[in-house]
N, C-alpha and C positions, 0 to 999 in steps of 0.2 A: 874599539870605536863603537859607539852605540848605533843601533838600527835607526834609520830615519826613512822618510818617504822616498829617498833616493836609493835605498837598499833593496836588494833582490834576494828573496828566499827561494831556494829550489828544493823541492821535496817530492817524494814518491807518494801520490795520493792513495795508493794501495796500502801504504803503511800508516795512513791517518793524516789528518789535517795538521798544519803547524799550530803550535800552542798559541793561545790568544795573547800571551805576553809578547810574542813576536809580531803578530799581525796588528796589534793595537798601536804599534809605532808608526803605522802607515807604510811599512815595507811591502813591496809587491811580491806576491806569491806566484811562482811558476810551477804548476804540477808537471812532473816528468816521470813517466812510468819506467823507471830505470831497470827494475827487475825484468819486466816484460820485454824491454828492448834488448837486454842481455840474453834472455832466453831465446829470442827470435834468431840469434846468431849463435848456434851451438859452439861452445868452447869459449865464448866471450864472458867477461866479468863485469859486474855492476860497477865496480870502482873505476874501470876504464871508461864506461859510459859517463859517470860523474866527472871524471877528469876531462873528457872531451867537451862536455857541456860547459863546465866552469872555465876551462882554458879558452874556448871560443868566445864565451861571454865576456871574458876579460880582454879579448882582442888578439890572442896569440894566433899566429898563422898555423894552418893545417900541417905544414911541413915541420914546424917546430914541435907541435904536439906529437906527431909521429916519431920524430927523432928522439924525443924524451922517452917514449915508450920503448923504442928499439934499444936505446943506450942502456936502459936499466933492465932489459928482459933477460930472464934466467931460465925460462921454460922452453918447451919445444917450438919448432917453427909453425906447426898447425895452430897452436894456441896463440902465437904471435899474430898470425894471419887473421884469425877470428877476432882478436881484439883490435887490430888495425881497422878491420871492417866495421866494428862497432863504433870506433872513434869517427870514422868517415860518415857513418849514418847519423850520428848525433850532432856533429858540429854545424851542419847547415841550419838546423832548428835553433841552436844557440845563437847563431849569427842573426837570425830573424828577430829574436828577443833582444839582442844587443842593440839592433837598430831601433827597435821600439822604445827601449829604455835609455838609450844613449849611454850605455855602460862601456862600450868598446873603447879601448885606449889606443887602438891602432892608428886612428887619425890624429891623435894628440902627441904621440911619441914613437920613436923608432925602437926596435928591440935592442937591448944592450949588446955590446960586442962581447962581453964576457959575463958569466954568471957565477954565483957562488954554488958550491956543491956542499951542502951541509945536511946533517941528519935532522929529523924532527925534534929531537931533544935539543940540539944546538939552536935551531930556529926558535924553539920555545924559550930558551934561555936568553937569546938575543932580543926577543920582542920586549920584555920588560924594560930593558935599557933604552929602547927607542920610545917607549911609553912613559919614560921618566919615573919608573918605580925606583925608590931610593932605599927601601928596606926589604930584605929577604931573610926569612928564618927557615932552615930546612935541615933535614937529616940526610947525609950522603948514603944512598943505597944504589947499587949497581945500575939500574936502568936510568937513574937521574944524574949520574956523574957528569955527563957532558953538559947537562942543563946547569948544574951548579958551577961548572968551570966558566961558563959564559956569565952567569950571574955574579961571579966573584969580581967581575969588572965594575960592580956597583961602587966600590971604593974609589975607583978612578974618576967617577963622576959625582963625588960628594955623597955617596950612599953607604949603606952598611949591609954586610952579609953576615948573618949569625949562623954558623954551622954547628948544629947540635951533635953531641956525641955521648955515648954511654961510657961511664967510667966507674962502674959498680965493682966492688971487691968480689972476687970469686969465692965461692963456698968450697970448703975442703971436706 
């Protein structure tokens, strides 16, 4: 989906301003010092700060965001506590922006009773089918296998998947 005046761009101003190609669309820029926020809570991570902000901006409840972090956590309890603290610190700020921008979905829909649990590759492979992509040409390499499995469904919706392969004769 292209950026519009209803879009919101979140970026760390310490890393530079967003490119003009994004801001020229009228999208609103929210500067968020994610690295500084993470450093203020020893042991917390920038990506959790970003998750908290994006999730709250989209209208997810605090409990849902915390549950998502807990469910996927594989590190120690101290790091979990630090990251939950970072999440709790950033979500109120995101909610203020959501109210300003009208981006929160919480008032318009209830949270689904069930959710998919898919990898990034699977989601990236699913997205083109939703976007009506009807032609895919790719070479199957291990990191992209799941992506191609999803894209193989293009044939079921009137599309084509061309899977390249090497078939060169071996030298002896």
